[in-house]
VEXDREN-2710 file (C-alpha; in Angstrom, 1 decimal):
% VEXDREN-2710
k/r/px/py/pz
1/PRO/0.0/0.0/0.2
2/VAL/1.1/3.3/-0.8
3/HIS/0.3/6.4/1.8
4/ILE/1.0/10.3/0.5
5/ALA/1.6/12.6/3.6
6/ASP/-0.4/15.4/4.1
7/ASP/2.8/17.2/5.0
8/PRO/5.9/15.1/3.3
9/LEU/8.5/17.4/5.5
10/THR/7.1/16.3/8.8
11/ALA/7.0/12.8/7.5
12/VAL/10.6/13.2/6.8
13/ALA/11.3/14.4/10.1
14/GLU/9.4/12.4/12.0
15/GLY/10.9/9.1/10.4
16/THR/14.4/10.7/11.0
17/GLY/13.6/11.3/14.8
18/ARG/12.4/7.3/14.9
19/VAL/15.8/6.1/13.1
20/LEU/17.7/8.2/15.9
21/GLN/15.7/6.4/18.8
22/GLU/16.6/3.1/17.4
23/LEU/20.0/3.9/16.2
24/GLN/22.0/1.3/18.2
25/PHE/19.5/-1.5/17.5
26/LEU/19.7/-0.6/13.9
27/LYS/23.5/-0.7/14.0
28/ARG/23.1/-4.3/15.3
29/VAL/20.6/-5.3/12.6
30/ALA/22.9/-3.7/9.9
31/SER/25.7/-5.4/11.3
32/SER/24.5/-8.8/11.8
33/SER/23.0/-8.9/8.1
34/ARG/26.8/-8.6/6.5
35/THR/27.5/-12.1/7.6
END
């Protein structure tokens, strides 16, 4: 499914914030997928 945001800039800011909150987890996932 595709969702078109009402305010794309806010969507990008919120997504970036979520990534930064989960940065350590994402680093572990990225490093484990390389092996």
